[in-house]
C-alpha positions, 0 to 999 in steps of 0.5 A, a space after each residue: 519921753 516915750 516914742 508915742 509922746 514924741 509922735 504926738 508932739 509933732 502936731 500943731 498942739 505938740 507943746 501942749 501935748 508934751 506938757 500934758 504927757 509929763 503930768 500923766 500919773 503912772 497907773 498902779 493898776 492894770 487896764 483890766 481894772 477899768 470900768 465902763 458905763 454904756 448909755 443909750 439904745 444899742 439895739 439898732 444896726 449902727 450901735 450893735 458893733 459899739 456894744 460888741 466892742 465895749 462888751 469885748 473889752 469890759 466883762 459884765 462885772 466892770 460894765 453897766 448898761 442904762 437906757 437913758 442919759 438922765 439916769 447916768 448920774 444916778 447909777 452910783 457906778 464910778 465909771 472910768 469910761 462913759 460911752 453914750 450912743 446917739 442914734 438921732 440928733 437931739 436924742 439927748 438934751 443939752 441940760 442932760 449932757 451938761 449934767 453928765 459932764 459935771 457929774 463925771 469930770 474925771 471920766 473919759 466920755 465918748 458920744 458915739 453917733 450914728 449916720 443921722 447925726 453926722 452934721 451935729 458937730 457943725 449945726 449943734 453944740 450939745 456935745 463937745 467936739 472932743 467927745 464925739 466919734 462916728 459909730 464907724 470909727 468907734 473901735 479905733 477911738 476906744 483903743 485910744 481912750 483905753 491908752 489914755 486910761 492906762 497913762 500911755 497917751 495924753 488926754 484930750 481936753 473937752 475944749 479942744 479945737 478941731 485941729 487939736 482933735 485931728 492932731 491927737 487922734 490921727 494915726 502916729 504915722 500921720 503925726 510923724 510925717 513931714 513934707 520935705 523938699 529935696 532942693 539938691 536936684 534943682 538947678 539954679 536959674 543961672 546955670 
């Protein structure tokens, strides 16, 4: 098992992630063959860095941009990664999100949300927690998702709990840490 998979296995869902990692198919194509669909308004100050990061990773021939989520299922473009920008709460209706999730079951999907949507994970359940990522952390998460597409990191299921999400996307150094007590220097009560 690769070192990356061993580090992932240290979290509370380690066994499940190990099993997932064993079932990952070996990619026969390079990471340069991945496609991306960028959905939503990327002109605001919070989403400009998101568009810049996506544009840097995907050339125009492998990137499509659309303004509204309902059109995402009708593009005829089979995307490996779908990035949806959400600038305010309820920008995307629940039925639109469900349609997208069912129309692209094999695609990696990210909902990049701005500051106005910080509490949506607690107060709304439109997007699964596993796909939500703050705009400020998008570049790191994008790198993780590309590792998933390349087959070097196990995918996180849409039904993942908060603990599973934390374990899967934390830095490897955090997953590999363990707290150990050094009992050799303690004195016993009898001495």
